C-alpha positions in Angstrom: -8.6 38.1 10.8 -9.9 34.9 9.3 -13.5 34.4 10.4 -14.1 31.2 8.4 -14.9 28.3 10.7 -12.7 25.2 10.2 -14.7 22.2 9.0 -11.7 19.7 9.0 -11.9 19.6 5.1 -8.9 20.7 3.0 -8.9 24.2 1.7 -8.8 25.2 -2.0 -5.0 25.3 -2.1 -4.7 21.8 -0.7 -7.3 20.4 -3.0 -5.6 21.8 -6.0 -2.3 20.3 -4.9 -4.0 16.9 -4.5 -5.6 17.2 -7.9 -2.3 18.1 -9.5 -0.5 15.2 -7.8 -3.2 12.8 -8.9 -3.2 14.1 -12.5 0.6 13.7 -12.8 0.4 10.2 -11.3 -2.5 9.2 -13.7 -0.7 10.5 -16.7 2.5 8.7 -15.7 0.7 5.4 -15.0 -1.0 5.5 -18.4 2.4 6.1 -20.2 4.1 3.4 -18.1 1.4 0.8 -18.8 1.4 1.7 -22.5 5.2 1.7 -23.1 7.0 0.3 -20.0 8.5 2.1 -17.0 12.0 2.3 -18.4 10.9 3.7 -21.8 9.2 6.8 -20.4 11.1 9.9 -19.2 10.0 12.4 -16.5 10.2 15.1 -19.2 7.6 13.3 -21.3 5.4 12.9 -18.3 5.7 16.6 -17.4 4.7 17.6 -21.0 1.7 15.2 -21.0 0.6 16.5 -17.6 1.2 20.1 -18.6 3.5 20.8 -15.8 7.2 21.4 -15.5 9.7 18.6 -14.7 10.4 20.5 -11.5 6.8 20.3 -10.5 6.8 16.5 -11.1 9.8 16.2 -8.7 8.1 18.4 -6.2 5.4 15.9 -5.8 7.4 12.7 -6.6 11.0 12.9 -5.5 11.8 9.6 -7.4 10.5 8.4 -10.8 9.5 5.1 -9.2 7.1 7.0 -6.9 5.1 8.2 -9.9 4.0 4.6 -10.4 4.1 3.4 -6.8 2.3 6.4 -5.6 0.4 4.7 -2.8 3.4 4.0 -0.7 2.7 6.9 1.7 -0.9 5.8 1.9 0.2 2.2 2.9 2.5 3.6 5.6 -0.3 5.8 7.0 -3.0 3.1 6.9 -0.9 0.7 8.9 0.2 3.2 11.5 -3.3 4.7 11.8 -4.9 1.2 12.2 -2.7 0.5 15.2 -2.8 3.9 16.8 -6.5 4.2 16.3 -7.6 0.8 17.6 -10.0 0.4 20.5 -8.6 0.3 24.0 -7.4 -3.2 24.9 -7.5 -4.4 21.3 -4.3 -6.2 20.1 -2.4 -4.6 17.2 -2.8 -7.8 15.2 -6.6 -7.5 15.5 -6.5 -4.0 14.0 -4.2 -5.1 11.3 -6.4 -8.1 10.4 -9.4 -5.7 10.1 -7.4 -3.4 7.9 -6.2 -6.1 5.6 -9.6 -7.7 5.2 -11.2 -4.3 4.7 -8.8 -3.5 1.8 -9.7 -6.8 0.2 -13.5 -6.4 0.6 -13.4 -2.9 -0.9 -11.1 -3.9 -3.8 -8.5 -1.4 -2.7 -5.4 -1.3 -5.0 -3.2 -2.1 -1.9 -5.0 -5.4 -1.6 -3.7 -6.5 -5.0 -6.3 -9.2 -5.4 -8.3 -8.0 -8.4 -7.8 -8.9 -12.1 -8.0 -5.2 -13.1 -4.6 -4.7 -11.4 -2.9 -7.1 -13.8 -1.6 -4.4 -16.2 -0.1 -2.5 -13.2 1.6 -5.7 -11.9 3.0 -6.5 -15.4 4.8 -3.1 -15.4 6.3 -3.7 -11.9 7.4 -7.2 -12.8 9.2 -6.0 -15.9 11.2 -3.2 -14.1 14.1 -3.9 -11.7 13.9 -0.3 -10.5 10.2 -0.7 -9.6 10.8 -4.0 -7.9 13.6 -2.5 -5.9 11.4 0.4 -4.8 8.6 -1.9 -3.9 11.0 -3.8 -1.6 12.0 -0.5 0.0 8.3 0.3 0.5 7.8 -2.9 2.4 10.7 -1.9 4.8 9.1 1.6 5.2 5.7 0.1 6.1 7.4 -2.4 8.5 9.3 0.5 10.2 6.1 2.5 10.6 4.3 -0.5 12.0 7.0 -1.2 14.6 7.0 2.4 15.8 3.2 2.4 16.1 3.2 -0.8 18.1 6.1 0.4 20.4 4.2 3.6 21.1 0.8 2.2 21.8 1.2 -1.4 22.9 3.6 -1.7 25.9 2.4 -5.2 26.5 4.0 -6.4 23.2 7.5 -7.5 24.2 9.1 -7.1 20.8 7.3 -4.6 18.5 9.9 -5.1 15.8 9.4 -8.8 15.7 5.6 -8.4 15.5 6.0 -5.9 12.7 8.5 -8.0 10.7 6.3 -11.2 11.0 3.1 -9.4 10.2 4.5 -7.7 7.1 6.2 -10.9 6.0 2.9 -12.8 6.3 0.9 -10.2 4.4 3.6 -10.1 1.7 3.6 -13.9 1.4 -0.1 -14.0 0.8 0.1 -11.1 -1.6 2.9 -12.4 -3.7 1.0 -15.7 -4.1 -2.0 -13.9 -5.4 0.1 -11.7 -7.7 1.8 -14.8 -9.1 -1.6 -16.2 -10.1 -2.6 -12.8 -11.6 0.5 -12.7 -13.7 0.1 -16.3 -15.0 -1.4 -16.1 -18.5 -3.0 -19.5 -18.1 -4.8 -18.5 -14.9 -8.5 -18.2 -15.6 -9.7 -18.2 -12.0 -12.8 -16.0 -11.6 -12.1 -12.8 -9.7 -14.5 -13.7 -6.9 -12.7 -17.1 -6.4 -9.3 -15.4 -6.5 -10.4 -12.9 -3.8 -11.9 -15.7 -1.7 -8.7 -17.7 -1.9 -6.7 -14.6 -0.9 -9.1 -14.1 2.1 -8.6 -17.7 3.2 -4.8 -17.5 3.1 -4.8 -14.1 4.7 -7.1 -15.3 7.6 -4.8 -18.4 8.1 -1.8 -16.1 8.2 -3.3 -13.9 10.9 -4.5 -16.9 12.8 -0.9 -18.1 12.9 0.3 -14.7 14.0 -2.3 -14.6 16.8 -1.1 -18.0 18.1 2.5 -16.8 18.0 1.8 -13.6 20.0 -0.9 -14.9 22.3 -0.1 -14.0 25.9 1.3 -17.0 27.9 -1.2 -19.0 29.9 -1.1 -18.2 33.7 
């Protein structure tokens, strides 16, 4: 009988799996940034990470997911933000807090830091990565719609809210990405982040107005 008390922390086996996944992703990212996504094979990544190609695919079913490895995290963050919000809080309030929190902490999913430029160049140069990124947006939107439908019965159309919220976030993000990819853009990082914040806030303000309950 196992007499160890659970602490809520992952066990040794789970930690090793996470470490292996992260090592494979880090190796792949380095190779993709250095040579381009389409020029690197999964076999090369496996050799560099000292694992088998089968192990790579056990962790990442598609080559694109080696580079866009935060897709599951994005799905979870959005769903958890809505499901874990305070009683009576509107889903958009929780999503606003999440989006601004990602920006404030410089999280990669915010996309609003100059250090992400090499990553963005690789995505921009690969049709396969761009297609996978579009699929990821659909996955996040679907997860958001489900979370809203399950926890916010007062929202009349969860799919519409999810579609508009994700579209607004994407519009702000693509604007910032375009500036980061422009070789002539010398905007200081703090100014870039502040501009991103202002446009993100304006987007959520517009969403709040659109989904405000009707006046009695």
